[in-house]
C-alpha positions as CSV (number, residue, x, y, z in Angstrom):
1,M,33.7,-9.5,-4.9
2,S,33.1,-6.6,-2.4
3,D,32.9,-4.1,-5.3
4,D,30.4,-6.1,-7.1
5,P,27.6,-3.6,-8.5
6,R,25.0,-6.0,-7.8
7,I,25.8,-5.9,-4.1
8,T,26.2,-2.0,-4.2
9,A,22.7,-1.8,-6.0
10,V,20.9,-4.0,-3.4
11,G,22.7,-2.3,-0.4
12,L,21.8,1.3,-1.6
13,F,18.3,0.2,-2.2
14,F,18.0,-1.1,1.3
15,E,19.7,1.8,2.9
16,A,17.5,4.3,0.9
17,H,14.2,2.2,1.9
18,A,15.3,2.2,5.7
19,G,16.0,5.9,5.7
20,L,12.6,6.5,4.0
21,A,10.7,4.0,6.0
22,A,11.9,5.5,9.3
23,R,10.8,9.1,8.3
24,F,7.4,7.9,7.1
25,A,6.6,5.7,10.2
26,A,7.3,8.7,12.5
27,Q,4.8,10.8,10.3
28,F,2.2,8.0,10.3
29,A,2.5,7.6,14.1
30,E,1.5,11.4,14.4
31,H,-1.8,10.3,12.8
32,D,-2.3,7.1,15.0
33,L,-1.4,4.9,12.0
34,S,1.1,2.1,11.6
35,T,3.0,1.7,8.2
36,V,0.8,-1.0,7.3
37,E,-2.4,0.6,8.3
38,F,-1.4,3.5,6.1
39,E,-0.6,1.2,3.2
40,V,-4.0,-0.5,3.6
41,L,-5.7,2.8,3.5
42,M,-3.7,3.8,0.4
43,R,-4.4,0.5,-1.4
44,L,-8.2,0.6,-0.8
45,S,-8.5,4.3,-1.6
46,R,-6.7,3.6,-5.0
47,S,-8.9,0.6,-5.8
48,P,-12.2,0.6,-7.6
49,G,-15.1,1.1,-5.1
50,M,-12.4,1.8,-2.4
51,Q,-12.4,-1.9,-1.7
52,L,-10.4,-5.1,-2.2
53,R,-11.0,-8.8,-1.5
54,M,-9.2,-9.6,1.5
55,T,-6.9,-12.1,-0.5
56,D,-6.2,-9.3,-2.9
57,L,-5.3,-7.0,-0.1
58,A,-3.0,-9.6,1.4
59,A,-1.3,-10.1,-2.0
60,Q,-0.7,-6.3,-2.4
61,T,0.7,-5.8,0.9
62,S,2.8,-8.7,1.0
63,L,1.0,-9.7,4.3
64,S,-0.1,-13.2,5.2
65,T,-3.9,-13.9,5.2
66,S,-3.9,-13.9,8.9
67,G,-1.8,-10.9,9.0
68,V,-4.5,-9.0,7.0
69,T,-7.2,-10.3,9.0
70,R,-5.5,-9.0,12.2
71,V,-4.9,-5.6,10.7
72,V,-8.3,-5.3,9.2
73,D,-9.9,-6.3,12.6
74,R,-8.0,-3.5,14.2
75,M,-8.8,-1.0,11.6
76,E,-12.5,-2.1,11.5
77,R,-12.6,-1.6,15.4
78,D,-11.2,1.9,14.7
79,G,-14.0,2.7,12.2
80,L,-11.4,3.0,9.3
81,L,-12.8,0.2,7.1
82,C,-15.5,-2.4,7.2
83,R,-16.1,-5.9,5.8
84,R,-18.5,-6.6,3.0
85,A,-19.4,-10.1,2.1
86,C,-18.7,-11.0,-1.7
87,P,-22.1,-11.9,-3.1
88,S,-20.8,-14.3,-5.6
89,D,-18.5,-16.2,-3.1
90,R,-19.7,-16.3,0.6
91,R,-16.2,-17.6,1.7
92,S,-14.7,-14.3,0.4
93,S,-15.1,-10.7,1.8
94,Y,-14.0,-7.1,0.9
95,A,-12.1,-4.7,3.0
96,V,-14.0,-1.3,2.3
97,L,-12.7,2.1,3.2
98,T,-15.1,4.0,5.4
99,E,-15.5,7.8,5.5
100,A,-13.5,7.9,8.7
101,G,-10.8,6.0,6.8
102,V,-10.9,8.5,4.0
103,T,-10.7,11.4,6.5
104,R,-7.7,9.9,8.3
105,L,-6.1,9.4,5.0
106,N,-6.8,13.0,3.9
107,Q,-5.1,14.0,7.3
108,T,-2.1,12.2,6.8
109,L,-1.4,12.5,3.0
110,P,-0.2,16.1,2.9
111,G,2.7,15.6,5.4
112,H,3.4,12.2,3.6
113,L,3.6,13.9,0.4
114,R,5.9,16.5,1.7
115,L,8.3,13.9,3.0
116,I,8.2,12.1,-0.2
117,E,9.0,15.2,-2.1
118,E,11.8,16.3,0.2
119,W,13.5,13.0,0.5
120,F,12.7,11.0,-2.4
121,T,11.2,12.4,-5.6
122,G,12.7,15.8,-5.0
123,Q,16.2,14.3,-5.2
124,L,15.6,13.1,-8.9
125,T,15.2,14.9,-12.1
126,P,12.0,14.1,-14.0
127,T,14.0,11.8,-16.3
128,E,15.6,10.0,-13.5
129,L,12.1,9.6,-11.7
130,R,10.6,8.1,-14.9
131,N,13.5,5.7,-15.2
132,L,13.2,4.7,-11.6
133,L,9.6,4.0,-11.7
134,D,10.2,1.9,-14.9
135,A,12.9,0.0,-13.2
136,L,11.0,-0.6,-9.9
137,R,7.9,-1.8,-11.7
138,S,10.0,-4.2,-13.5
139,V,11.6,-5.7,-10.5
140,R,8.3,-5.6,-8.7
141,D,6.6,-7.4,-11.2
142,A,9.3,-10.1,-11.3
143,V,9.6,-10.6,-7.4
144,H,5.8,-9.8,-6.4
145,P,3.5,-10.6,-9.4
146,G,0.4,-10.3,-7.1
147,A,1.0,-6.8,-6.2
148,T,-1.8,-5.4,-8.5
149,A,-4.3,-8.1,-7.6
150,G,-7.8,-6.8,-7.5
151,S,-6.8,-3.3,-8.8
152,T,-8.8,-3.4,-11.9
153,E,-12.5,-2.6,-12.2
154,T,-14.7,-5.5,-10.8
155,D,-17.9,-6.5,-12.2
156,P,-20.6,-4.5,-10.5
157,A,-22.9,-7.6,-10.1
158,E,-20.1,-9.2,-8.2
159,L,-20.2,-6.3,-5.7
160,G,-23.9,-6.4,-5.1
161,A,-24.4,-3.0,-6.9
């Protein structure tokens, strides 16, 4: 039982994650960001219009709705994002990346990408990386199907454009 490859796979995954997460967190802190704040900036920057509904942001980050509200409140106070009401549903709102948020992300990304290359992607051949990406997407889609919620183009009329 102790040499079961399923246990080994999960153990290696968590060990790799913990090592990367510690390195990333230290680098984010140099830019006055927490790990979740960096993730919010990245999610918004990669979304159409640099915005997501709060509920989609919660689904993509695995935070609760109240957790996202607290993070968005803090980031809004820091000027990194703002909220915009959804014109088609007044109960819903969007988190929108601000220019200051884009600037902070652009300041943080070069160091983050260096760490990714040094400690993650640089450890793999191009074929290994493609296979890993496919495998991780399969696992992500099974265990976290809402991870891409809101990441497709939204109807401009819905955005008030």
